[in-house]
N, C-alpha and C positions, 0 to 999 in steps of 0.2 A: 570505463567509468573511473573517476578519480576519487579514491578513498583516502581521506585525510584522517588525522588522529585526534579528533575532538568532536563534540556534539554538533558542531557546525559543518561536519563533513557533508559533501554534496556529490550526487551523481550528475554527470552531464548527459542529458537525454539526446536522442538522435536529431532533435531540432535545435540543439544548442542551449536549451533551457536547463538551468540548474535546479535540481530537486534534492531536498535534504535526504540523507541516508537513514535517518531515524525519525519516526513520527509517532503520533498517538492515534490508535484506532478507537472509534467510539461505537462499535457494534454492541447492541444490547444495552446501551446506556439510555436511561429514561430522559425524555424531553424535560427541560427545566434545570433545576439546581444540579442534579448529578452530572449531566453533560457539561453545563457551563463551568462548574467548579473544576472538573477534570481538565477541560481545555485551558482554563486560566492557569491551573497549577503546572500544566505541561509547558505553556508559554513562559511562565516564570522560571521554570527549570532549564530553559534554553531550547526546547523543541520549537521547530518552525514548520512542521508538517502535520496537518490534521486530516484524517481520512474519515469521511462520512459517506452516506448514500441515501437516496430517497427511501429505500426499504427500511432504514434504521429509524426514521421518523424523528430525527433530532437535528435536522439541518438548521432550524431556527435558533436552537441553543448554541450550535457551533458558530453561527454568524454573530450572535450577540456577544459571545465571548471574544471573538476575534476583533470585533469593532470596539469593544470596551477595554481592550488590552493595553492601549497606549502605544502599541508597536505599529510601525508603518505597514500598511497593507502589503506592499511589495516584498516585505520580508517574511511574510507568512504564506505557506503553500497549502492551498485548500483543495482537496479532492472530493468529488461526489460521483454518483453513478446512476446509470440508466437501467431500470428494471425491465425485463422482457415484456411485461404487460403494456409497456409504453412504446413498443417497437413501431406501432402504427401512428404514433404522434410524438416523434422524437423532439421536435422543436418546442412543442408545448411542454413536454416533460422537462426539458432543459430550462426553459423560462421559469417553470414552477420552482425548480431547485434554486435558480438564481434569485428569485423573489423571496423564497424562504430564508436563504442565507443572507439576503439583503446586502450583497456585495456587488461591486461594479463588474466583476468578472470571476470566473472559476479557473483555477490553475490547471487542473487535470480532470477530464471527464472520461469515465470508463463505461464501456458496455459491461454490465455487472455479471451477465451469464449468457453463454451462447445458445442455450436450448438446443444443443446439437442432436438430441435424441428424437426431435420432432421432424418427420419428413417434410421436405419443401422449405425448410427454414433457411437454407443457404442463400437463396435469392433475397430473402427478407433481411438477413444479416448484412448482405452487401449494400442494400439500400440504406440500412441504418448507418453503416459506416460512411456512405456518401454524404448523408446528412450531417454527421459529425465533422466531416471535412469542411462543409459549408459553414458550420458554427466556428470552426477554427479560422477560416478565411475571414470571417467577420470580426475576429479578435475578441470574441466573447469568452473564449477559452484558450489558454496558452499551450495546452498539449492535449492530445486525445489518445486513448488506449483501450485496453480490453482487460477482462478479468475472468479467471477460470477457463481460459482458452488452452486447448492442446495444440499440438503441432499442425494437425489437419485444419483446425479452425483458423490458425494464423496463416497458413498457406492460402486458404480460401480468401481471407481478407486481403492479403497482399497481392493476390492475383488480379484484383480489380481496384486496388487502392492507388490513389495519387500520393497520399500521405501515409507512410507506414505507421503502425501503432508505436507510440513512444514507450509504453509500459504494458507488461502483462502481470497483473496482480494474481498470485496463486497461493494456495495453502502450502506452506513450506516450514518444515521443522525436521529434525532428524528421523522422525517416524513417518513422515510423508515427504520423501525426498526423490523427486523425479530428475535425476541427473541429466538425462538426455534432453528433457524439455528445457532445462536451464541452459544447457550448452547451445541448444538450437536458438533460443531467444537471444542469447548473447552474441551468437555468430551472425544474427540478423540485425544487430544494433538495437534490440528491444530490451529495455531495462526490466529486470525481474524484481517484483515487490512481494514480500512475504507477509501474508496474513496468517493468523493463528500460529505465530512463531513460538508461543509458550504452551502449545498443545492444549489450549483452553484450561490450563492448570491441571490437566489429567495425568500427566506423566512427569511432573517436576520432581517426584520422589524416586525416579528410576535410579538404581544403584550407580550406574556409570555416570550419570549427570551429577549426582550428589558428590561422587568421588572427585570428579574434575573440579567441581565448584569448591570443594574443600582444599584441593591442591592450590587454587588461586586465591583463596580467601574471598570468594564471591558467592552470590546466590545462584541457585539453579537457573532462575530466569535470566540472569546476566550471561550465564554460559550459553544458553540457547540463542539469545540475541546476538552474542558475539559470533557464534557458529554461523548464523545466517549472514552476518556482515562479511565474514571471511569467505563466504561463497559468492560475494559480489552483489548480494541482494539488498534492496531497500527494505527496511523492517518497520512494521507498525504494531508493536505490542499494545494490547488493550489493558487499561486499568483505570478504575475510578477512585483509587486510593492514593492520596498524595505521596505517602512514603514509598509506594511501589513505583509511581511515576518517576520520582526522583531517582530511585535506585536503578530503574531500567535505563536511565540515561548514562550511568557510569559504566560504559562498555568500551570506551575508546582509549583506556589507559592500561589495557592488558591484552594479551593475545593467546589463543589456544595453540598448543604445539601441534606439529604435523600429525603425530600419532594420536593425539587426543581428537583432532578433527576427523581423522580417518575412522576412529572407533565410533564416533557419533554417527558418521555416515552409514555405518553398517547396521544401525538400528532400524533402518528402513528395509522393507521387504523387496524394494525395487532393485 
């Protein structure tokens, strides 16, 4: 992946598609003004990646904000996801998301969760992936991928796949840091995307994080986003407050030192 030094930085996915390194996550944002305002503010601040899902129930608001932004559609990267309850009707679920977004295509469509703990789901997941490949072949989606997949889930998918996953979206921050999974994905050409990079605001006051933030004259949130970027991850922090959305984008003009990044790495029990 090619990491440049500005908000327009992009990862090159394994199918050659460019995907922004920084985006806005809209999990737990209410349909309507909250989501629409957040997406508009993000786009105004230079974000070009918006991450939603059927489960979030705000795809309509994401689509309205994208369409009314005045920004060319091809400049905005929209992600949504397939929830496991729709594994038996993948095409219908995809068409539902496309209709709610009211866009001509979706940039990235992810299997939201593998449901790995249910016996017999391996064959179902393979069929689901095969259907995603068909959607990709029809050019309704520009890239397909997975979310919350571990190494065994990815191996299972790739063993029967014609098209490998472009992205694995996982929970990633210094407290949830699976180094082996990240290295595995990157060795297979699968981009890692970090959700909950800000620990859902639960650990922003950790002494190490606040100390590093003070050293750089930055916020704890900026430090955590920068940490994920320096691990090669695409990052989608969630915020519905305009000042935080703008602040979270100011992460391309500083760099954590090697010792700082290593110290943050050690916060994980992995």
